[in-house]
C-alpha positions in Angstrom: 56.6 306.0 87.9 60.2 305.9 86.6 61.1 305.8 83.0 62.2 302.2 83.2 58.8 301.1 84.7 56.9 302.9 82.0 59.1 301.5 79.3 58.9 297.9 80.6 55.1 298.2 80.6 55.2 298.7 76.9 57.8 296.3 75.6 58.7 292.6 75.9 62.1 292.0 77.6 64.0 288.7 77.8 67.0 288.3 80.1 69.3 285.5 78.9 71.9 283.6 81.0 74.4 281.0 79.6 75.3 278.5 82.2 77.7 275.6 82.8 78.0 274.5 86.4 76.4 277.6 88.0 73.9 275.9 90.4 75.5 277.8 93.3 74.9 281.2 91.8 71.8 280.7 89.6 69.0 280.7 92.3 70.2 284.0 93.8 70.8 285.6 90.5 67.3 284.7 89.2 65.9 286.2 92.4 67.8 289.4 91.8 66.6 289.6 88.2 63.0 289.1 89.5 63.4 291.8 92.0 64.9 294.3 89.5 62.8 293.4 86.5 59.6 291.6 87.6 58.0 291.9 84.1 61.0 290.3 82.3 61.1 286.8 81.1 64.3 284.8 81.9 66.0 282.2 79.6 68.7 279.9 80.9 70.8 278.3 78.2 72.4 275.4 79.9 75.1 273.2 78.4 74.3 270.0 80.2 75.9 271.1 83.5 76.9 268.1 85.5 76.4 270.0 88.8 72.6 270.0 88.3 72.1 273.6 87.0 69.6 272.5 84.4 67.8 270.3 86.9 67.4 273.3 89.2 66.0 275.3 86.3 63.5 272.6 85.3 62.3 272.2 88.9 61.5 275.9 89.0 59.9 276.5 85.6 56.7 274.8 86.8 56.2 277.5 89.5 57.6 280.4 87.4 55.9 281.0 84.1 58.5 283.6 83.2 61.4 281.2 83.5 62.5 278.9 80.6 65.5 276.6 80.2 67.0 275.6 76.9 69.0 272.4 77.4 71.9 271.6 75.1 73.6 268.2 74.9 77.1 269.3 75.8 79.4 272.2 76.4 79.1 274.0 73.1 80.6 277.4 73.9 79.5 280.9 74.8 79.2 282.1 71.2 76.7 279.4 70.3 74.8 279.9 73.6 74.4 283.6 72.8 73.3 282.7 69.2 70.7 280.4 70.7 69.4 283.1 73.1 69.2 285.6 70.2 67.3 283.1 68.1 64.9 282.5 71.0 64.3 286.2 71.3 63.8 286.7 67.6 61.5 283.7 67.1 59.3 284.8 70.1 59.1 288.5 69.0 60.8 290.1 72.0 61.6 293.8 71.7 64.8 293.7 73.8 67.2 291.1 75.2 69.5 291.6 78.1 72.5 289.5 78.7 74.8 289.1 81.8 77.2 286.6 83.3 75.6 283.9 85.3 78.3 283.9 88.1 77.1 287.0 90.0 79.7 289.4 88.5 77.0 291.7 87.3 74.2 293.3 89.4 70.9 292.9 87.6 69.7 296.2 89.2 72.0 298.0 86.8 69.7 297.0 84.0 67.4 299.8 85.2 69.8 302.6 84.3 70.3 300.9 80.9 66.5 300.7 80.4 66.2 304.3 81.4 68.7 305.2 78.7 66.8 303.4 75.9 63.5 304.9 77.2 65.0 308.4 76.9 66.6 307.8 73.5 64.6 305.9 71.0 67.5 305.7 68.6 69.6 303.4 70.7 70.1 299.8 69.7 72.7 298.6 72.2 73.5 299.7 75.8 76.7 298.3 77.3 77.2 298.0 81.0 80.8 299.3 80.9 83.7 298.9 83.3 85.8 301.4 81.3 83.8 304.6 81.1 83.8 307.2 83.8 82.2 305.7 87.0 82.8 302.1 85.9 84.8 299.9 88.3 86.2 296.4 88.7 86.4 294.7 92.1 88.4 291.7 93.1 90.3 291.1 89.9 94.1 290.4 90.0 96.4 292.7 88.1 97.0 290.2 85.2 93.3 289.9 84.5 93.0 293.7 84.4 96.0 294.1 82.1 94.7 291.3 79.8 91.2 292.9 79.6 92.6 296.3 78.8 94.7 294.8 76.0 91.9 292.9 74.4 89.7 295.9 74.4 92.5 298.0 72.9 92.8 295.4 70.1 89.1 295.4 69.5 88.9 299.2 69.2 91.9 299.4 66.9 91.5 296.3 64.8 87.6 296.2 64.6 87.3 300.0 64.7 84.9 299.9 67.6 84.3 303.2 69.4 83.0 301.6 72.6 85.4 301.0 75.4 84.2 297.8 77.0 83.8 295.3 74.2 84.6 292.2 76.1 81.9 292.4 78.8 78.6 290.4 78.6 76.4 292.9 80.5 74.4 294.4 77.6 70.9 295.3 76.4 70.2 294.7 72.7 67.3 295.8 70.5 66.1 292.6 68.9 65.3 294.3 65.7 69.0 295.3 65.4 70.0 291.7 66.0 67.7 290.6 63.2 69.6 292.8 60.7 73.0 291.1 61.4 71.6 287.6 61.7 73.0 287.5 65.3 71.6 283.9 65.6 74.4 282.8 63.2 77.6 284.2 64.8 80.9 283.2 63.2 82.9 282.8 66.4 82.2 280.5 69.3 84.8 281.6 71.7 84.7 284.6 74.0 85.4 286.7 70.9 81.7 286.5 70.1 81.3 289.5 72.4 83.4 291.6 70.1 81.9 290.1 67.0 78.3 291.1 67.9 79.4 294.7 68.4 81.5 294.7 65.2 78.6 293.4 63.2 76.2 295.8 64.8 78.5 298.8 64.1 78.7 297.8 60.5 74.9 297.7 60.3 74.7 301.3 61.6 73.5 300.5 65.1 73.6 303.2 67.8 75.5 302.5 71.0 75.7 303.8 74.6 77.9 302.8 77.5 76.6 303.0 81.1 79.1 302.7 84.0 78.8 299.5 86.1 80.7 297.8 88.9 82.0 294.4 87.9 82.8 292.1 90.8 84.9 288.9 90.8 82.6 285.9 90.7 81.1 285.1 94.1 81.0 281.3 93.7 82.2 278.5 91.5 85.3 278.9 89.2 86.1 280.7 86.1 85.9 278.7 82.8 88.4 281.0 81.1 91.8 279.4 80.7 95.0 280.1 78.7 93.9 278.0 75.7 90.5 279.8 75.5 92.2 283.1 75.8 94.5 282.3 72.9 91.6 281.0 70.8 89.6 284.2 71.5 92.5 286.4 70.5 92.9 284.5 67.3 89.2 284.7 66.5 89.3 288.4 67.2 92.2 289.0 64.9 90.9 286.9 62.0 87.3 288.1 62.3 87.5 290.8 59.6 89.2 288.4 57.2 86.4 285.8 57.2 83.7 285.8 54.6 
């Protein structure tokens, strides 16, 4: 039995997905998570997707006791979706929560290497599926997306003093006890900058980090929700984060 299987037999793991118009990718992604992590519970936080994402989730919860859907009234943002997922994990006494994009960019099987890492090192609080450590890769992104991502991560490392290299990716495994310390259910930012904020708050609390190389692939279906206005808002939130009370 692998370290990950032994570890998963002794802890409660929640995998959280924030969705808005992901009905094309969600069924296959849930199946992939099930195959990789059969003992994990799955939470879908859906922002009233007009394409029926929430309806698909509801239709499958009856036959899948490990699948839950948290419906929200409108598109409220990724930061608040993450906060809602963290609150769900805290209130229900999960030990770990994994997060990943709902568009198929992340391979759920990579969670196994992340789980092996925390099984081997009991001091770890956060494992990041990283594009920017040795062995990490990006497939399908145009040059301007690669440059923008590198720049935002450089800003995060310098301005927020983060030692991790991939601070803008959502593929992560968090110890729920560490999230309790920083009140991660009450994030200050609601833009994509919540990704850097969580790491910044955890670093300040003394959390221990590790990055595991992953392959990030351009979304397989649907369309990206990131636009120029959101990019500017995220950069502003990132730069003003240390100045907020």
